[in-house]
C-alpha positions in Angstrom: -13.0 56.5 -14.7 -11.7 54.4 -11.8 -12.6 50.8 -11.3 -14.1 49.8 -7.9 -12.9 46.2 -8.2 -9.8 46.3 -6.1 -7.4 43.2 -5.9 -7.7 41.4 -2.5 -5.3 40.0 0.0 -2.0 41.1 -1.5 0.9 39.2 0.3 4.3 37.8 0.1 4.0 34.0 0.3 6.0 32.3 2.9 9.8 32.8 2.5 9.3 34.2 -1.1 12.2 36.7 -1.0 15.8 36.4 -2.0 18.6 38.9 -1.8 17.5 40.3 -5.2 13.8 39.5 -5.6 10.4 39.7 -3.9 7.4 37.6 -5.0 3.8 38.6 -4.3 0.4 37.0 -4.8 -3.1 38.3 -4.5 -6.7 37.3 -4.9 -9.1 38.5 -7.6 -11.8 41.1 -6.9 -15.2 39.6 -6.2 -16.5 41.1 -9.4 -13.9 40.2 -11.8 -15.8 39.3 -15.0 -14.4 42.3 -16.9 -10.9 42.4 -15.4 -8.3 42.3 -18.2 -5.1 42.3 -16.1 -3.3 43.7 -13.1 -0.6 46.4 -12.9 2.3 46.2 -10.5 4.2 49.2 -9.1 7.4 49.1 -7.2 8.0 52.1 -4.9 5.3 53.9 -6.9 6.8 53.2 -10.4 4.9 51.1 -12.9 6.8 47.8 -13.3 4.7 45.3 -15.1 1.2 44.3 -16.2 0.1 40.7 -15.7 -2.7 38.8 -17.5 -6.2 38.4 -16.0 -5.4 34.9 -14.8 -1.9 35.8 -13.4 -2.4 37.0 -9.8 1.3 36.8 -8.9 4.5 38.7 -9.8 8.1 38.4 -9.0 10.2 41.6 -8.9 13.8 40.9 -9.8 17.0 42.9 -9.8 16.4 44.4 -6.4 19.0 45.5 -3.8 19.8 43.2 -0.9 18.4 44.0 2.6 16.2 46.8 1.3 12.6 47.5 1.9 10.3 48.0 -1.0 6.7 49.0 -1.5 4.7 46.8 -3.9 1.3 48.0 -5.2 -1.2 46.2 -7.4 -4.2 47.5 -9.2 -6.9 45.8 -11.3 -7.4 46.9 -14.9 -11.0 46.9 -16.3 -11.2 48.2 -19.9 -9.6 51.6 -19.6 -10.3 51.9 -15.9 -7.8 51.2 -13.2 -8.7 50.4 -9.6 -7.2 51.8 -6.4 -4.0 50.1 -5.4 -3.6 47.5 -2.7 -0.1 47.9 -1.2 2.3 45.9 0.9 5.9 46.5 2.1 8.5 43.8 2.0 12.2 43.5 2.5 14.8 41.6 0.4 17.0 39.2 2.2 20.6 40.2 3.2 23.4 38.9 1.0 26.4 37.3 2.5 29.4 36.0 0.7 29.0 34.5 -2.7 30.8 31.2 -2.9 31.4 30.3 -6.6 32.1 26.6 -6.6 34.4 27.0 -9.6 36.7 29.4 -7.8 39.4 28.7 -5.1 39.3 27.1 -2.7 36.6 24.8 -4.2 37.7 24.5 -7.8 34.8 22.4 -9.0 35.5 21.2 -12.6 32.0 21.7 -14.0 32.8 19.6 -17.0 30.0 17.1 -16.5 32.5 14.3 -16.1 34.5 15.0 -13.0 32.6 14.2 -9.7 32.2 17.6 -8.0 30.4 16.5 -4.9 33.2 17.3 -2.4 33.8 20.8 -3.9 30.1 21.7 -3.8 29.5 20.2 -0.3 32.5 22.0 1.1 31.2 25.3 -0.2 27.8 24.6 1.5 29.5 23.6 4.7 31.6 26.8 4.7 28.5 29.0 4.5 27.8 31.6 7.2 24.3 33.0 7.5 23.0 34.5 4.3 25.8 33.2 2.2 25.2 32.1 -1.4 26.6 29.0 -3.0 26.8 29.8 -6.7 26.5 27.1 -9.4 27.5 29.4 -12.3 26.0 29.4 -15.8 27.8 27.6 -18.6 29.0 24.7 -16.5 27.6 21.2 -15.8 28.4 19.7 -12.4 28.3 16.0 -11.8 27.4 15.4 -8.2 26.2 12.9 -5.6 24.0 13.7 -2.7 24.3 17.2 -1.2 23.1 18.4 2.2 22.1 22.0 2.5 22.2 23.9 5.8 20.1 26.6 7.5 20.2 30.2 6.4 21.8 29.8 3.0 21.0 30.1 -0.7 21.9 27.6 -3.4 21.8 29.6 -6.6 21.7 27.3 -9.6 22.4 29.1 -12.9 24.3 26.2 -14.5 23.3 22.5 -14.3 23.6 20.0 -11.5 23.5 16.5 -12.8 23.0 13.5 -10.5 25.6 10.7 -10.5 24.2 7.3 -11.4 26.7 5.6 -9.1 24.9 4.6 -5.9 28.1 4.9 -3.9 28.0 8.7 -4.5 25.0 8.9 -2.2 26.8 7.4 0.8 27.9 9.3 3.9 31.3 9.0 5.4 31.8 6.1 7.8 30.9 7.2 11.3 28.1 9.6 10.2 25.6 7.1 8.9 24.1 6.3 12.3 23.5 10.0 13.0 21.7 10.5 9.7 19.7 7.2 9.5 18.2 7.6 13.0 20.0 4.7 14.5 21.1 1.1 13.8 18.8 -1.4 12.4 18.8 -4.8 14.1 20.5 -7.4 12.0 22.5 -4.9 9.9 26.3 -5.0 10.1 27.8 -1.6 10.3 31.4 -1.7 9.0 33.6 0.7 7.2 33.0 -1.2 4.0 29.2 -1.4 4.3 27.2 1.1 2.2 25.9 4.1 4.2 23.4 5.3 1.6 20.2 5.3 3.6 18.5 7.9 5.7 15.3 7.9 7.7 12.6 9.2 5.4 9.0 8.7 4.3 7.9 7.1 1.0 4.4 6.2 -0.1 3.0 6.9 3.4 5.6 4.9 5.5 8.4 6.2 7.5 11.3 4.0 6.4 15.0 3.9 5.3 15.5 5.4 1.9 18.4 6.5 -0.3 19.5 10.1 0.2 18.0 12.4 -2.4 20.2 14.5 -4.7 19.4 17.7 -2.7 18.6 17.2 1.0 17.2 19.9 3.2 16.8 18.9 6.8 16.5 15.3 8.2 14.2 13.0 10.1 15.0 11.0 13.2 13.7 7.5 13.6 12.9 8.0 17.3 11.0 11.3 17.0 7.2 11.3 17.0 6.4 13.9 14.3 2.8 13.9 15.3 3.9 15.8 18.4 7.3 17.3 17.6 7.1 21.1 16.9 10.7 21.9 16.0 12.5 21.9 12.7 15.8 20.5 11.6 16.6 23.0 8.9 15.3 26.5 8.3 15.6 29.5 5.9 16.9 27.8 2.8 16.5 29.0 -0.7 17.2 27.3 -4.1 16.9 29.8 -6.9 18.3 30.5 -10.3 17.8 30.0 -14.0 19.6 26.6 -14.3 18.6 22.9 -14.0 18.8 20.2 -11.4 18.6 16.9 -13.1 18.5 13.3 -11.8 19.9 10.2 -13.4 16.6 9.1 -14.8 16.0 5.3 -15.0 19.7 4.6 -14.7 19.8 5.9 -11.1 16.6 4.3 -10.0 17.6 0.9 -11.2 21.0 0.8 -9.6 21.5 -2.4 -7.8 20.8 -2.2 -4.1 22.9 -4.7 -2.3 24.5 -5.5 1.0 23.5 -3.9 4.3 21.4 -1.2 2.7 19.0 -3.8 1.5 19.0 -5.5 4.9 18.2 -2.2 6.6 15.2 -1.6 4.3 13.9 -5.2 4.5 14.2 -5.3 8.3 12.4 -2.0 8.6 9.6 -2.9 6.2 9.1 -6.5 7.4 6.0 -5.6 9.4 4.1 -4.0 6.6 2.4 -7.2 5.4 2.0 -8.0 1.7 3.9 -6.0 -0.9 2.5 -5.5 -4.3 4.8 -5.6 -7.3 5.2 -2.8 -9.8 4.6 -3.8 -13.4 7.2 -6.1 -14.8 8.8 -6.9 -11.4 9.1 -10.6 -10.6 9.3 -10.2 -6.8 8.1 -8.1 -4.0 11.7 -7.7 -2.9 12.2 -5.7 -6.1 9.3 -3.5 -5.2 10.7 -3.0 -1.8 13.9 -1.8 -3.4 12.0 0.6 -5.6 10.4 2.2 -2.5 13.8 3.2 -1.1 14.7 5.3 -4.1 15.6 8.8 -3.2 13.9 11.9 -4.6 15.4 14.8 -6.5 14.9 17.3 -3.6 13.7 16.3 -0.1 12.6 18.9 2.5 12.5 16.9 5.7 11.2 18.6 8.8 12.2 22.0 7.2 10.7 25.5 7.7 10.9 28.6 5.5 12.0 27.0 2.3 11.9 28.9 -1.1 12.5 27.3 -4.5 12.3 29.6 -7.4 13.0 29.6 -11.2 14.9 26.4 -11.6 14.1 23.4 -13.8 13.8 20.1 -12.0 14.0 17.0 -14.2 14.5 13.2 -14.4 14.1 12.5 -10.7 14.6 8.8 -9.6 11.1 9.0 -8.1 9.2 12.0 -6.7 10.8 15.4 -7.6 10.1 17.8 -4.8 8.9 16.1 -1.6 8.2 18.1 1.6 7.8 15.9 4.7 6.7 17.3 8.1 7.6 20.8 6.8 6.1 24.3 7.0 6.1 27.5 5.0 7.4 26.1 1.7 7.0 28.2 -1.5 7.7 27.1 -5.0 7.6 29.8 -7.7 8.2 29.6 -11.4 9.7 26.1 -11.4 9.5 23.8 -14.4 9.0 20.1 -13.6 10.1 17.7 -16.3 9.8 14.0 -15.4 8.0 12.5 -18.4 8.4 8.7 -18.6 9.9 8.5 -15.1 8.1 5.9 -13.0 6.6 7.5 -9.9 7.8 10.8 -11.4 5.6 13.1 -9.3 6.2 16.8 -9.4 5.3 18.5 -6.2 4.4 16.5 -3.1 3.6 18.2 0.2 3.3 15.4 2.8 2.0 16.1 6.3 3.2 19.7 5.7 1.5 23.1 6.0 1.4 26.5 4.5 2.8 25.5 1.2 2.4 27.7 -1.9 2.9 26.8 -5.6 2.4 29.3 -8.3 3.5 30.0 -11.9 4.9 26.5 -12.3 4.8 24.2 -15.4 4.5 20.4 -15.3 5.3 17.5 -17.7 5.5 14.5 -15.3 5.6 10.7 -15.4 3.0 10.6 -12.5 1.0 13.1 -10.6 1.9 16.7 -11.3 0.9 17.5 -7.8 0.2 14.9 -5.1 -1.0 16.1 -1.7 -0.4 13.5 1.0 -0.3 12.9 4.7 0.8 9.3 5.4 -0.7 5.9 5.0 -2.7 3.5 7.3 -2.1 2.8 10.1 1.0 5.0 10.5 -0.6 8.1 9.0 -3.6 7.8 11.4 -1.3 7.3 14.4 1.0 10.2 13.6 -2.1 12.2 12.6 -0.3 15.1 11.1 -2.5 16.6 8.4 -1.4 18.5 5.3 -3.2 21.9 5.4 -3.2 25.4 3.9 -2.1 24.5 0.4 -2.4 27.1 -2.3 -1.8 26.3 -6.0 -2.2 29.2 -8.4 -1.5 29.8 -12.1 0.1 26.4 -12.8 0.0 24.5 -16.1 0.4 20.9 -17.2 1.7 19.6 -20.5 1.5 16.0 -19.4 1.2 13.7 -16.4 -1.6 12.2 -14.3 -2.9 15.5 -13.0 -3.4 17.2 -9.6 -4.1 14.6 -6.9 -5.0 14.6 -3.3 -4.1 11.2 -2.0 -3.9 8.4 -2.1 -1.8 8.4 1.1 -4.0 10.9 3.1 -4.5 9.0 6.4 -3.4 12.0 8.5 -5.9 14.2 6.7 -5.8 16.9 4.1 -7.6 20.2 4.6 -7.6 23.8 3.3 -6.6 23.3 -0.3 -7.2 26.2 -2.7 -6.5 25.9 -6.4 -7.1 28.7 -8.9 -6.3 29.6 -12.5 -4.7 26.3 -13.3 -4.7 24.4 -16.5 -4.4 20.6 -16.0 -4.5 19.5 -19.6 -3.1 16.5 -21.5 -3.3 14.6 -18.2 -4.7 11.1 -17.4 -7.1 12.2 -14.6 -7.2 16.0 -14.3 -8.3 16.6 -10.7 -8.2 13.4 -8.7 -9.2 12.9 -5.1 -8.4 9.4 -4.1 -7.9 6.9 -1.3 -8.2 3.2 -0.7 -10.8 2.0 1.8 -8.0 1.1 4.3 -6.8 4.7 4.6 -9.0 6.3 7.1 -8.4 10.1 7.4 -10.2 12.8 5.4 -10.0 15.3 2.5 -12.0 18.4 3.3 -12.2 22.1 2.6 -10.8 21.9 -0.9 -11.8 24.5 -3.5 -11.1 24.7 -7.2 -11.8 27.9 -9.0 -11.3 29.4 -12.5 -9.5 26.3 -13.8 -9.5 24.2 -16.9 -9.0 20.5 -16.2 -9.3 17.2 -18.1 -11.6 15.4 -15.7 -12.8 15.4 -12.0 -12.5 12.0 -10.3 -13.5 11.5 -6.6 -13.0 7.8 -6.0 -11.4 4.9 -4.3 -8.3 3.1 -5.6 -7.1 -0.4 -4.9 -3.3 0.0 -5.1 -0.6 0.8 -2.5 -2.9 -0.6 0.3 -0.5 -2.8 2.3 -0.6 -2.3 6.0 -3.3 -2.7 8.7 -6.5 -0.9 7.7 -7.8 2.1 9.7 -10.8 1.7 11.9 -12.8 4.3 9.9 -13.3 4.7 6.2 -11.8 7.8 4.5 -14.2 10.8 4.1 -14.2 13.4 1.3 -16.3 16.4 2.2 -16.9 20.1 1.7 -15.3 20.4 -1.7 -16.2 23.0 -4.4 -15.7 23.6 -8.1 -16.6 27.0 -9.4 -16.0 28.6 -12.8 -14.3 25.4 -14.0 -14.1 23.9 -17.5 -14.0 20.1 -17.3 -13.0 18.8 -20.7 -13.7 15.1 -20.5 -10.3 14.1 -21.9 -7.8 11.4 -21.0 -4.3 12.3 -22.2 -3.1 8.8 -21.4 -5.3 7.2 -24.1 -5.8 10.4 -26.1 -9.6 9.9 -25.8 -12.5 12.3 -25.5 -14.8 10.9 -22.8 -18.5 11.2 -22.2 -18.2 11.2 -18.4 -16.2 14.3 -17.3 -17.2 14.1 -13.7 -17.2 10.9 -11.6 -17.8 10.7 -7.8 -17.8 7.3 -6.2 -17.9 6.6 -2.4 -18.1 3.3 -0.5 -21.3 1.3 -0.3 -20.9 0.8 3.5 -20.0 4.3 4.5 -21.1 8.0 4.3 -17.8 9.0 2.7 -18.4 11.4 -0.2 -20.6 14.3 0.7 -21.2 18.0 0.4 -19.6 18.5 -3.0 -20.7 21.5 -5.1 -20.3 22.4 -8.8 -21.2 26.0 -9.8 -20.9 27.7 -13.2 -19.2 24.6 -14.6 -18.9 23.5 -18.3 -18.5 19.8 -19.0 -17.2 18.5 -22.3 -16.3 20.3 -25.5 -17.5 20.4 -29.1 -15.6 17.1 -29.5 -17.7 15.3 -26.8 -20.8 17.3 -26.3 -23.1 14.7 -24.7 -21.9 14.4 -21.1 -22.9 12.3 -18.1 -22.1 13.2 -14.5 -21.8 9.9 -12.6 -22.4 9.6 -8.9 -22.4 6.5 -6.7 -22.7 6.3 -2.9 -22.7 10.1 -2.5 -24.9 12.6 -0.7 -25.2 16.4 -0.6 -24.0 16.8 -4.2 -25.2 20.1 -5.7 -25.0 21.4 -9.3 -25.7 25.0 -10.1 -25.6 26.2 -13.6 -23.7 23.2 -14.9 -23.9 23.0 -18.7 -22.5 21.1 -21.6 -20.5 23.0 -24.2 -23.7 23.5 -26.2 -25.5 25.1 -23.3 -27.7 22.2 -22.5 -27.8 20.3 -19.2 -25.7 17.1 -18.9 -27.2 13.7 -18.0 -27.0 12.8 -14.3 -26.4 9.1 -13.5 -26.9 8.3 -9.8 -26.8 5.1 -7.8 -27.5 5.5 -4.1 -26.8 9.2 -4.4 -28.6 12.3 -3.2 -28.1 15.4 -5.3 -29.8 18.7 -6.3 -29.7 20.7 -9.5 -30.3 24.4 -9.9 -30.4 26.0 -13.4 -30.9 29.6 -14.6 
């Protein structure tokens, strides 16, 4: 017997091919209650069967520059559906530049600084070349700059230097990469050249270079209007690790002209708030100019696959003004790292994240688009974000905001487990932000909590003229546990939606086929304040009974069956 429930929308995500692999994702059939898995065929030959909640697969060991036919069927008991099929071609393979071999001769002993050897291999790349970080070696390195049309294959370990000087550019290049001189700064051969024009916590500003840099920003460019890209067709793949210097790197003293550059640039932002334990706002300013582990700045067609990313000095993978970025099967380990976000698309579009694992010191995922007033003026939204089959072992959860002044739209999250987190799913903004979060959909997930609310931090800068708006958001087939991993506490309010008293800001939010709480916290309350258009269809506690609805200035409807 053949199943009629055929997988939908089989595709290769943006850029998700290497010289030896092709990744595909697909959507579940509409009637998928009895689906037990999916079978994948390559050129007609059975290759693998995935689980019912794994709607993605990466075919490995393929030949370069070769076209393949990938087919997927749905399995329902003993029945198998017709196949949905796509053809895709692996990338060409150029020269493989092993950094341990001549002429590069990187030591790979974890002690010798190998920056120059690795960067030379990168600079030598022609189109489709591969820079190989071989297994069995540990390479100590400062900042590296990738170029278009290349692959960085990391099978060994890249470890960040904790010496801030190793993130400098050669004298004479700094002005090119920082977007120009800063008034009051003295550019001399002895002065540090560590800063590049970047974006952090919603502001364009000078920051330290990241460990891995893909593309660059220019201070004079209006990225609300600019349609070009500074770096394209870059792949980072492999089975190895890219690791930062943890707290040691982020606490390096920042002195001399680098500090002056940052202070001059940030002088117009008003009052700074201090991070916990910091005696002065100047120290917080210094913390803002930390680099990230990997920055994609104004990049297009970027693919990151298989590697482990850990111990970033702040955010781990940050995409700024970028397009068509896919992250597949990556492990994010930044537990105990302050601001240790995992995956941060920022005023970027067409970004896919699937099959990834998180244990982070901050948000596992944080979807952003700038901060008031700059985000409103640049007005470049983050849109078309897909997050599928990801799991958390720790962190704050999956967040949209709080820097979302340019708008966030078209977010789709499916088959994710956001457990042992502080917030679960969190949609957040301060009242100063302006902007919007809309058209966000969460399906077939298990999450600790759902919070849609305002926050009072990171709110320096002139307020937007309009309050932020959260609208047209849905949760379907979702288990909301009512748990806070930060305090290891089972809560009696698994869902909380809170708008602003003076604005129509949280509206048209739906929950369908949702379970709140567990056997450990059966009695549940759904809390709403300053909301409208809230709908609840078949929302139950773990014991099958209806939760309590607590509403203050909120309009909502309940449908049970």
